[in-house]
ZAMARSE-312189 format. One record per residue (C-alpha): residue in three letters; residue number from 1; x negated, y negated, z. Coordinates in nm, 4 decimals. Layout:
REM ZAMARSE-312189
   figu   loro          x          y          z
    ALA    NUM          X          Y          Z
...
END
This chain:
REM ZAMARSE-312189
   figu   loro          x          y          z
    MET      1    -2.0607     8.4512    14.2201
    PRO      2    -2.3278     8.3930    14.4851
    ASP      3    -2.4815     8.0483    14.5130
    THR      4    -2.8365     8.0186    14.3586
    ILE      5    -3.0704     7.8895    14.5406
    VAL      6    -3.4346     7.7815    14.3869
    ILE      7    -3.7495     7.7740    14.6648
    THR      8    -4.0704     7.6302    14.5632
    GLY      9    -4.4166     7.7832    14.6814
    ALA     10    -4.1999     8.0749    14.7098
    SER     11    -4.4549     8.3833    14.7306
    GLN     12    -4.5767     8.3283    15.0743
    GLY     13    -4.5411     8.1904    15.4033
    ILE     14    -4.2632     8.0041    15.4611
    GLY     15    -4.1106     7.9818    15.1285
    LEU     16    -4.1044     8.4006    15.1507
    ALA     17    -3.9304     8.3883    15.4622
    THR     18    -3.6513     8.1514    15.2940
    ALA     19    -3.6043     8.3863    15.0230
    GLN     20    -3.6226     8.7118    15.3071
    CYS     21    -3.3533     8.5147    15.4993
    LEU     22    -3.0788     8.3473    15.2024
    ALA     23    -3.0956     8.7319    15.0023
    GLU     24    -3.0190     8.8820    15.3003
    ARG     25    -2.7255     8.6342    15.3320
    GLY     26    -2.5965     8.6952    15.0123
    PHE     27    -2.7722     8.4233    14.8202
    ALA     28    -2.9417     8.4617    14.4355
    VAL     29    -3.2796     8.3696    14.4869
    VAL     30    -3.4991     8.2241    14.2327
    GLY     31    -3.8588     8.1382    14.3425
    ILE     32    -4.1249     7.9607    14.1594
    ALA     33    -4.5176     8.0009    14.2653
    ARG     34    -4.8789     8.0029    14.1307
    SER     35    -4.9278     8.3687    14.2419
    ASP     36    -4.6283     8.6399    14.2616
    HIS     37    -4.8352     8.8061    14.5951
    GLY     38    -4.6887     9.1490    14.4943
    ASP     39    -4.3041     9.3169    14.4771
    THR     40    -4.1776     9.1214    14.7726
    PHE     41    -3.9785     8.8455    14.6785
    PRO     42    -3.6126     8.9722    14.7065
    GLY     43    -3.4956     8.7971    14.3329
    GLU     44    -3.6725     8.6515    14.0198
    LEU     45    -3.9829     8.4868    14.0845
    PHE     46    -4.1325     8.2194    13.8113
    LYS     47    -4.5338     8.1812    13.7901
    ALA     48    -4.6396     7.8065    13.7662
    ASP     49    -4.8530     7.5931    13.9015
    LEU     50    -4.6621     7.2632    14.0490
    GLY     51    -4.9501     7.0455    14.0085
    ASP     52    -4.9946     7.0525    13.6603
    ILE     53    -4.6458     6.8322    13.5356
    ASP     54    -4.6103     7.0039    13.1934
    GLN     55    -4.6342     7.3554    13.3240
    THR     56    -4.3601     7.2513    13.6021
    THR     57    -4.1799     7.1192    13.2980
    LYS     58    -4.1281     7.4047    13.1313
    VAL     59    -4.0437     7.6468    13.4051
    LEU     60    -3.8242     7.4037    13.5207
    GLU     61    -3.6658     7.4128    13.1498
    HIS     62    -3.6688     7.8335    13.1529
    ILE     63    -3.4574     7.8384    13.4831
    ASN     64    -3.2202     7.6111    13.4130
    ALA     65    -3.1938     7.8181    13.0677
    ARG     66    -3.0829     8.1160    13.3132
    HIS     67    -2.9054     7.9311    13.5830
    GLU     68    -2.7116     7.7148    13.7143
    VAL     69    -2.8615     7.6453    14.0301
    ASP     70    -2.6672     7.5270    14.3526
    GLY     71    -2.9080     7.4694    14.6105
    LEU     72    -3.2787     7.3776    14.6435
    VAL     73    -3.5644     7.4040    14.8752
    ASN     74    -3.8329     7.1920    14.8029
    ASN     75    -4.0836     7.3591    14.9822
    LEU     76    -4.4447     7.3547    14.8240
    GLY     77    -4.7002     7.1668    14.9990
    LEU     78    -5.0483     7.1113    15.0156
    ASN     79    -5.2508     6.9235    15.3336
    VAL     80    -5.6035     6.9008    15.3271
    VAL     81    -5.7474     6.7768    15.7147
    GLU     82    -5.9732     6.4877    15.7038
    ARG     83    -6.0062     6.1946    15.9450
    ILE     84    -5.9678     5.8452    15.8125
    GLY     85    -6.3453     5.7468    15.7769
    SER     86    -6.3971     6.0610    15.5061
    VAL     87    -6.0582     6.0563    15.3306
    ASP     88    -6.1701     6.1452    14.9634
    LEU     89    -5.9611     5.9508    14.7849
    ASP     90    -5.9131     6.2247    14.5013
    GLN     91    -5.8006     6.4720    14.7598
    PHE     92    -5.5473     6.2357    14.8811
    ARG     93    -5.3945     6.1847    14.5375
    ARG     94    -5.3776     6.5249    14.5021
    VAL     95    -5.1833     6.5539    14.8416
    ILE     96    -4.9568     6.3167    14.7182
    ASP     97    -4.8596     6.4505    14.4239
    MET     98    -4.8151     6.8068    14.5277
    ASN     99    -4.5799     6.7427    14.7815
    LEU    100    -4.4081     6.4220    14.7134
    ARG    101    -4.3903     6.4174    14.2962
    SER    102    -4.3110     6.7742    14.2718
    ALA    103    -4.0008     6.7343    14.4876
    VAL    104    -3.9046     6.4598    14.2270
    GLN    105    -3.9668     6.6277    13.9529
    VAL    106    -3.7880     6.9578    14.0561
    THR    107    -3.4803     6.7674    14.1970
    GLN    108    -3.4950     6.5344    13.9136
    ALA    109    -3.4216     6.8695    13.6723
    PHE    110    -3.1692     7.0818    13.9011
    LEU    111    -2.9656     6.7002    14.0121
    PRO    112    -2.7664     6.6993    13.6321
    GLY    113    -2.6227     7.0963    13.6897
    MET    114    -2.5532     6.9609    14.0644
    ARG    115    -2.3604     6.6133    13.9784
    ALA    116    -2.1531     6.7814    13.7034
    ARG    117    -2.0318     7.0536    13.9058
    ARG    118    -1.9815     6.8334    14.1969
    TYR    119    -2.1913     7.0382    14.4208
    GLY    120    -2.5059     7.1050    14.5326
    ARG    121    -2.7685     7.1621    14.8337
    ILE    122    -3.0765     6.9840    14.8581
    VAL    123    -3.3791     7.0852    15.1646
    ASN    124    -3.6611     6.9141    15.1470
    ILE    125    -3.9382     7.0437    15.3840
    SER    126    -4.1337     6.7990    15.5870
    SER    127    -4.3960     6.8694    15.9173
    ARG    128    -4.4435     6.8015    16.2631
    GLY    129    -4.7269     6.5978    16.1257
    ALA    130    -4.5424     6.3562    15.9937
    LEU    131    -4.4815     6.2070    16.3399
    GLY    132    -4.8945     6.1724    16.3810
    ARG    133    -5.1571     6.3962    16.4434
    PRO    134    -5.5699     6.3621    16.3547
    GLY    135    -5.7012     6.4896    16.0448
    ARG    136    -5.3627     6.3974    15.8773
    THR    137    -5.3829     6.0957    15.7171
    SER    138    -5.2764     6.2268    15.3529
    TYR    139    -5.0538     6.5067    15.4748
    GLY    140    -4.8705     6.3066    15.7200
    ALA    141    -4.8426     6.0079    15.4635
    ALA    142    -4.6735     6.2648    15.2097
    LYS    143    -4.4436     6.4341    15.4845
    ALA    144    -4.3089     6.1351    15.6135
    GLY    145    -4.2252     6.0567    15.2633
    ILE    146    -4.0591     6.3447    15.2766
    VAL    147    -3.8262     6.2029    15.5229
    GLY    148    -3.7681     5.8522    15.3401
    MET    149    -3.6864     6.0686    15.0179
    THR    150    -3.4738     6.2998    15.1920
    ARG    151    -3.2525     6.0167    15.3766
    THR    152    -3.2553     5.8262    15.0294
    TRP    153    -3.1361     6.0860    14.8435
    ALA    154    -2.8705     6.1690    15.1034
    LEU    155    -2.7225     5.7772    15.0594
    GLU    156    -2.7410     5.8094    14.6300
    LEU    157    -2.5569     6.1432    14.6796
    ALA    158    -2.3010     6.1264    14.9604
    THR    159    -1.9894     6.0822    14.7203
    GLU    160    -2.1445     6.3307    14.4986
    GLY    161    -2.0761     6.6713    14.6305
    VAL    162    -2.4550     6.7297    14.6960
    THR    163    -2.6082     6.7107    15.0607
    VAL    164    -2.9752     6.6272    15.1617
    ASN    165    -3.1438     6.7171    15.4116
    ALA    166    -3.5078     6.8644    15.5786
    VAL    167    -3.6437     7.1008    15.8004
    SER    168    -3.9331     6.9532    15.9778
    PRO    169    -4.1753     7.2515    16.1203
    GLY    170    -4.3782     7.2391    16.4070
    PRO    171    -4.6865     7.4422    16.3995
    THR    172    -4.6139     7.7783    16.2338
    ILE    173    -4.8128     8.0856    16.1424
    THR    174    -4.8472     8.0779    15.8010
    GLU    175    -5.1436     8.0791    15.5327
    MET    176    -5.1662     7.7605    15.4996
    PHE    177    -5.1797     7.6931    15.8917
    ARG    178    -5.4221     7.9864    15.9230
    ARG    179    -5.6702     7.8339    15.6491
    ASN    180    -5.6602     7.4642    15.7432
    ASN    181    -5.6765     7.5127    16.1497
    LEU    182    -5.7945     7.8587    16.2635
    SER    183    -6.1414     7.9215    16.0356
    GLY    184    -6.4611     7.8622    16.1940
    PRO    185    -6.6199     7.9481    16.4981
    ASP    186    -6.3935     7.7088    16.6860
    ALA    187    -6.0486     7.8930    16.5961
    GLU    188    -5.9537     8.0155    16.9485
    GLU    189    -6.0051     7.6807    17.0872
    ARG    190    -5.8285     7.4671    16.8057
    LEU    191    -5.5483     7.7683    16.8049
    GLY    192    -5.5284     7.6208    17.1856
    ALA    193    -5.4716     7.3316    17.1786
    PHE    194    -5.2025     7.3581    16.8903
    VAL    195    -4.9917     7.6053    17.1401
    ALA    196    -5.0702     7.3364    17.4174
    ASP    197    -4.8795     7.0475    17.1901
    VAL    198    -4.5615     7.3491    17.1945
    PRO    199    -4.3692     7.2790    17.5067
    MET    200    -4.2717     7.6738    17.4270
    GLY    201    -4.6141     7.7540    17.4464
    ARG    202    -4.6195     7.9428    17.1529
    LEU    203    -4.6415     7.8687    16.7704
    GLY    204    -4.3456     7.9226    16.5139
    THR    205    -4.2752     8.2077    16.2938
    PRO    206    -4.2010     8.1880    15.9282
    GLU    207    -3.8634     8.3529    15.9815
    GLU    208    -3.7993     8.0919    16.2526
    ILE    209    -3.8515     7.8340    16.0183
    ALA    210    -3.6059     8.0074    15.7525
    PHE    211    -3.3293     8.0191    15.9730
    ALA    212    -3.3202     7.6106    16.0321
    ILE    213    -3.3355     7.6226    15.6606
    ALA    214    -3.0258     7.8399    15.5731
    PHE    215    -2.8250     7.6358    15.7768
    PHE    216    -2.8547     7.3167    15.5845
    LEU    217    -2.7931     7.5652    15.2525
    GLU    218    -2.4310     7.6707    15.3887
    ARG    219    -2.1047     7.5747    15.2247
    GLY    220    -2.0220     7.5208    15.5368
    ALA    221    -2.2797     7.2500    15.6099
    GLY    222    -2.1269     7.0254    15.3589
    PHE    223    -2.0674     6.7398    15.6174
    VAL    224    -2.4021     6.7026    15.6790
    THR    225    -2.6804     6.5023    15.5308
    GLY    226    -2.9698     6.2774    15.5596
    GLN    227    -3.0375     6.5059    15.8643
    ILE    228    -3.4195     6.5883    15.9758
    LEU    229    -3.3773     6.8952    16.1977
    HIS    230    -3.7631     6.9420    16.3517
    ALA    231    -3.7600     7.3887    16.4399
    CYS    232    -4.1367     7.2936    16.6429
    GLY    233    -4.0761     7.4136    16.9624
    GLY    234    -4.0085     7.1167    17.1424
    SER    235    -4.3057     6.9274    16.9927
    SER    236    -4.1657     6.6496    16.8885
    VAL    237    -3.9745     6.5478    17.2426
    GLY    238    -4.0330     6.2370    17.2882
    THR    239    -4.1843     6.0798    16.9585
    VAL    240    -3.8620     6.0882    16.7597
    SER    241    -3.5720     5.8464    16.8284
    ILE    242    -3.2340     5.9723    16.8875
END
């Protein structure tokens, strides 16, 4: 039986690319998303708004009744670009909730099964933005929180056969990136600023981030836990301690 991996935010961007990458490697893939975006998902896709706690509870119960979940990718994310003087507190609360509460709730749903089988792989998606970027008060706080949770869960689960790691993408061409950064009359100028911040001189692709995620989900990665992999084209170099 192939390992079954659940991916949140799975219908587009990094989530969809990860699903396709894992399916090609022989994993069984289960996705959760608000919309299905057609028939491109290479597995079973459940529609639910993970911003709603009750909807989240119901879809997780449904998946647990149908699958033994071996791995989880907490990919769901929300980014609102606001500088500190104009941070809307309702938006701040929403960003924290979507990035952090959803990851906790989804993980809690599948963790008992992993513990019972003494095997599991959890990959949380952080961001280069966690290291600091103008306009990212709420998103930077949320993604830094992902790093803290990853390291904490890794310590708590180290003796139970469950590894917990994080992938931290740099600027990556996804729908969310385009929506937040490449709209408006100065889009070309802002794109140039992002590219200039990446030593490789280009943005990443969802497929490149998916490759990094897949590594942590492999059974052979059983001695790797609590790690943060910056898939960022070198943009984190000089800002992260070794």
